[in-house]
ROVO-183962 format. One record per residue: residue number from 0; residue in three letters; y, x, z of N, C-alpha, C, O in turn. Coordinates in Angstrom, 1 decimal, decimal comma. Atoms other than C-alpha are relative to their C-alpha. Example, Ala and Ser with C-alpha at 12.3 -4.5 7.8 and 13.67 -1.06 7.14 Angstrom:
{i = 0&aa = ALA&n.north = -1,2&n.east = 0,9&n.up = 0,0&ca.north = -4,5&ca.east = 12,3&ca.up = 7,8&c.north = 1,2&c.east = 0,9&c.up = 0,0&o.north = 1,2&o.east = 1,9&o.up = 0,7} $
{i = 1&aa = SER&n.north = -1,1&n.east = -0,9&n.up = 0,0&ca.north = -1,1&ca.east = 13,7&ca.up = 7,1&c.north = 1,1&c.east = -0,8&c.up = 0,8&o.north = 2,2&o.east = -0,3&o.up = 0,9} $
***
This chain:
{i = 0&aa = MET&n.north = -0,6&n.east = 0,9&n.up = 1,1&ca.north = -1,5&ca.east = 20,4&ca.up = 15,5&c.north = 1,6&c.east = -0,4&c.up = 0,3&o.north = 2,2&o.east = -0,7&o.up = 1,3} $
{i = 1&aa = ASP&n.north = -1,3&n.east = 0,6&n.up = -0,1&ca.north = 1,9&ca.east = 19,5&ca.up = 14,8&c.north = 0,5&c.east = -1,2&c.up = 0,2&o.north = -0,3&o.east = -1,9&o.up = -0,4} $
{i = 2&aa = MET&n.north = -0,4&n.east = 1,4&n.up = -0,1&ca.north = 3,7&ca.east = 16,3&ca.up = 15,7&c.north = 0,1&c.east = -0,7&c.up = -1,5&o.north = -0,5&o.east = -1,7&o.up = -2,0} $
{i = 3&aa = ARG&n.north = -0,4&n.east = 0,7&n.up = 1,5&ca.north = 5,1&ca.east = 15,9&ca.up = 12,0&c.north = -1,3&c.east = 0,0&c.up = -0,8&o.north = -1,4&o.east = -0,8&o.up = -1,7} $
{i = 4&aa = ASP&n.north = 1,4&n.east = 0,1&n.up = 0,8&ca.north = 1,4&ca.east = 16,7&ca.up = 10,6&c.north = -0,6&c.east = -1,2&c.up = 0,5&o.north = -1,2&o.east = -1,9&o.up = -0,4} $
{i = 5&aa = TYR&n.north = 0,7&n.east = 1,2&n.up = -0,7&ca.north = 0,1&ca.east = 13,9&ca.up = 12,9&c.north = 0,7&c.east = -1,1&c.up = -0,7&o.north = 0,1&o.east = -1,7&o.up = -1,6} $
{i = 6&aa = LEU&n.north = -0,3&n.east = 1,3&n.up = 0,9&ca.north = 2,6&ca.east = 11,3&ca.up = 11,6&c.north = -0,1&c.east = 0,1&c.up = -1,5&o.north = -0,3&o.east = -0,9&o.up = -2,1} $
{i = 7&aa = SER&n.north = 0,4&n.east = 0,0&n.up = 1,5&ca.north = 2,3&ca.east = 12,5&ca.up = 7,9&c.north = -1,4&c.east = -0,5&c.up = -0,3&o.north = -1,5&o.east = -1,3&o.up = -1,3} $
{i = 8&aa = ILE&n.north = 1,3&n.east = 0,5&n.up = 0,2&ca.north = -1,4&ca.east = 11,9&ca.up = 8,2&c.north = -0,1&c.east = -1,5&c.up = 0,4&o.north = -0,9&o.east = -2,2&o.up = -0,1} $
{i = 9&aa = LYS&n.north = 0,2&n.east = 1,3&n.up = -0,2&ca.north = -0,9&ca.east = 8,6&ca.up = 9,8&c.north = 0,6&c.east = -0,7&c.up = -1,1&o.north = 0,0&o.east = -1,7&o.up = -1,6} $
{i = 10&aa = ARG&n.north = -0,7&n.east = 0,5&n.up = 1,2&ca.north = 1,5&ca.east = 7,7&ca.up = 7,0&c.north = -0,9&c.east = -0,2&c.up = -1,4&o.north = -0,9&o.east = -1,2&o.up = -2,1} $
{i = 11&aa = ILE&n.north = 0,9&n.east = 0,1&n.up = 1,3&ca.north = -1,0&ca.east = 8,8&ca.up = 4,2&c.north = -1,2&c.east = -0,9&c.up = 0,5&o.north = -1,7&o.east = -1,7&o.up = -0,4} $
{i = 12&aa = LYS&n.north = 1,0&n.east = 1,2&n.up = -0,2&ca.north = -3,8&ca.east = 6,6&ca.up = 5,9&c.north = 0,4&c.east = -1,3&c.up = -0,2&o.north = -0,2&o.east = -2,1&o.up = -0,9} $
{i = 13&aa = ARG&n.north = -0,6&n.east = 1,4&n.up = 0,0&ca.north = -1,6&ca.east = 3,7&ca.up = 6,3&c.north = 0,1&c.east = -0,3&c.up = -1,6&o.north = -0,3&o.east = -1,4&o.up = -2,1} $
{i = 14&aa = ARG&n.north = -0,2&n.east = 0,3&n.up = 1,3&ca.north = -0,7&ca.east = 4,2&ca.up = 2,5&c.north = -1,4&c.east = -0,3&c.up = -0,8&o.north = -1,5&o.east = -1,1&o.up = -1,6} $
{i = 15&aa = ASN&n.north = 1,2&n.east = 0,3&n.up = 0,6&ca.north = -4,4&ca.east = 4,4&ca.up = 1,5&c.north = -0,4&c.east = -1,3&c.up = 0,5&o.north = -1,2&o.east = -1,9&o.up = -0,3} $
{i = 16&aa = ASN&n.north = 0,7&n.east = 1,2&n.up = -0,5&ca.north = -5,3&ca.east = 1,3&ca.up = 3,6&c.north = 0,8&c.east = -1,1&c.up = -0,8&o.north = 0,3&o.east = -2,1&o.up = -1,2} $
{i = 17&aa = SER&n.north = -0,7&n.east = 1,0&n.up = 0,8&ca.north = -2,6&ca.east = -0,6&ca.up = 1,7&c.north = -0,3&c.east = -0,1&c.up = -1,2&o.north = -0,4&o.east = -1,2&o.up = -1,8} $
{i = 18&aa = LYS&n.north = 0,6&n.east = 0,0&n.up = 1,3&ca.north = -3,9&ca.east = 0,7&ca.up = -1,5&c.north = -1,2&c.east = -0,8&c.up = -0,1&o.north = -1,3&o.east = -1,6&o.up = -1,1} $
{i = 19&aa = ASN&n.north = 1,5&n.east = 0,5&n.up = 0,0&ca.north = -7,4&ca.east = -0,5&ca.up = -0,7&c.north = 0,3&c.east = -1,5&c.up = 0,0&o.north = -0,3&o.east = -2,3&o.up = -0,8} $
{i = 20&aa = ALA&n.north = 0,0&n.east = 1,4&n.up = -0,1&ca.north = -6,2&ca.east = -3,8&ca.up = 0,4&c.north = 0,6&c.east = -0,6&c.up = -1,2&o.north = 0,2&o.east = -1,7&o.up = -1,5} $
{i = 21&aa = LYS&n.north = -0,2&n.east = 0,5&n.up = 1,1&ca.north = -4,4&ca.east = -4,3&ca.up = -2,8&c.north = -1,0&c.east = -0,1&c.up = -1,2&o.north = -1,1&o.east = -1,1&o.up = -1,9} $
{i = 22&aa = LEU&n.north = 1,3&n.east = -0,3&n.up = 0,9&ca.north = -7,4&ca.east = -3,2&ca.up = -4,9&c.north = -0,9&c.east = -1,2&c.up = 0,5&o.north = -1,5&o.east = -1,8&o.up = -0,4} $
{i = 23&aa = LYS&n.north = 0,8&n.east = 1,2&n.up = -0,5&ca.north = -9,3&ca.east = -5,9&ca.up = -2,7&c.north = 0,4&c.east = -1,5&c.up = -0,6&o.north = -0,4&o.east = -2,3&o.up = -0,9} $
{i = 24&aa = LYS&n.north = -0,6&n.east = 1,3&n.up = 0,0&ca.north = -7,0&ca.east = -8,6&ca.up = -3,3&c.north = 0,3&c.east = -0,4&c.up = -1,8&o.north = 0,6&o.east = -1,5&o.up = -2,3} $
{i = 25&aa = LYS&n.north = -0,2&n.east = 0,0&n.up = 1,4&ca.north = -6,6&ca.east = -7,8&ca.up = -7,1&c.north = -0,8&c.east = -1,2&c.up = -0,8&o.north = -0,1&o.east = -2,0&o.up = -1,5} $
{i = 26&aa = PRO&n.north = 0,6&n.east = 1,0&n.up = 0,7&ca.north = -9,4&ca.east = -10,2&ca.up = -8,4&c.north = 0,7&c.east = -1,3&c.up = 0,3&o.north = 0,9&o.east = -2,0&o.up = -0,7} $
{i = 27&aa = ASN&n.north = -0,7&n.east = 1,3&n.up = -0,1&ca.north = -7,7&ca.east = -13,1&ca.up = -6,8&c.north = 1,4&c.east = -0,2&c.up = -0,5&o.north = 1,9&o.east = -1,3&o.up = -0,9} $
{i = 28&aa = ASN&n.north = -1,6&n.east = 0,1&n.up = 0,7&ca.north = -4,3&ca.east = -12,3&ca.up = -8,1&c.north = -0,1&c.east = 0,2&c.up = -1,4&o.north = -0,5&o.east = 1,3&o.up = -1,8} $
{i = 29&aa = LYS&n.north = 0,1&n.east = -0,4&n.up = 1,3&ca.north = -4,1&ca.east = -12,7&ca.up = -11,7&c.north = 1,1&c.east = 0,8&c.up = -0,6&o.north = 0,8&o.east = 1,6&o.up = -1,6} $
{i = 30&aa = ASN&n.north = -0,9&n.east = -1,1&n.up = 0,5&ca.north = -0,8&ca.east = -10,9&ca.up = -12,4&c.north = 0,6&c.east = 0,7&c.up = 1,3&o.north = 1,6&o.east = 0,2&o.up = 1,9} $
{i = 31&aa = PRO&n.north = -0,5&n.east = -0,6&n.up = -1,0&ca.north = -0,3&ca.east = -8,3&ca.up = -9,7&c.north = 1,3&c.east = 0,6&c.up = -0,1&o.north = 2,0&o.east = 0,8&o.up = 0,9} $
{i = 32&aa = LEU&n.north = -1,3&n.east = -0,9&n.up = 0,5&ca.north = 2,7&ca.east = -6,4&ca.up = -11,6&c.north = 1,1&c.east = -1,3&c.up = 0,5&o.north = 2,0&o.east = -1,2&o.up = 1,3} $
{i = 33&aa = LEU&n.north = -1,2&n.east = 1,1&n.up = -0,3&ca.north = 4,6&ca.east = -9,8&ca.up = -11,4&c.north = 0,3&c.east = -0,1&c.up = 1,5&o.north = 1,5&o.east = 0,0&o.up = 1,8} $
{i = 34&aa = SER&n.north = -0,1&n.east = 0,3&n.up = -1,4&ca.north = 4,2&ca.east = -10,4&ca.up = -7,7&c.north = 0,6&c.east = 1,3&c.up = 0,8&o.north = 1,1&o.east = 1,2&o.up = 1,9} $
{i = 35&aa = LEU&n.north = -0,5&n.east = -1,2&n.up = -0,6&ca.north = 5,1&ca.east = -6,7&ca.up = -7,0&c.north = 1,5&c.east = -0,1&c.up = -0,5&o.north = 2,4&o.east = 0,1&o.up = 0,3} $
{i = 36&aa = LYS&n.north = -1,6&n.east = 0,1&n.up = 0,2&ca.north = 8,5&ca.east = -7,3&ca.up = -8,9&c.north = 0,5&c.east = -1,0&c.up = 0,8&o.north = 1,7&o.east = -0,8&o.up = 1,2} $
{i = 37&aa = LYS&n.north = -0,6&n.east = 1,1&n.up = -0,8&ca.north = 9,1&ca.east = -10,4&ca.up = -7,0&c.north = 0,4&c.east = 0,6&c.up = 1,3&o.north = 1,5&o.east = 0,4&o.up = 1,7} $
{i = 38&aa = LEU&n.north = -0,2&n.east = -0,5&n.up = -1,4&ca.north = 8,7&ca.east = -8,5&ca.up = -3,6&c.north = 1,3&c.east = 1,0&c.up = -0,2&o.north = 2,2&o.east = 1,0&o.up = 0,6} $
{i = 39&aa = LYS&n.north = -0,9&n.east = -0,9&n.up = 0,0&ca.north = 10,8&ca.east = -5,7&ca.up = -5,0&c.north = 1,5&c.east = -0,5&c.up = -0,1&o.north = 2,4&o.east = -0,1&o.up = 0,6} $
{i = 40&aa = THR&n.north = -1,2&n.east = 0,4&n.up = 0,2&ca.north = 13,6&ca.east = -7,5&ca.up = -6,3&c.north = 0,8&c.east = -0,9&c.up = 1,3&o.north = 0,0&o.east = -1,7&o.up = 1,9} $
{i = 41&aa = PRO&n.north = -0,4&n.east = 0,8&n.up = -0,9&ca.north = 16,0&ca.east = -9,2&ca.up = -3,7&c.north = 0,3&c.east = -1,4&c.up = -0,3&o.north = 0,6&o.east = -2,2&o.up = 0,6} $
***
């Protein structure tokens, strides 16, 4: 197994975890898009 493969798999898993976390938080958050925009804009 290549080191780059390992890192990319870790990255994908982390991305999936963050997606799942966002989905779990959605019911509490009335407007997820607004909060995302706030985070992205400096």
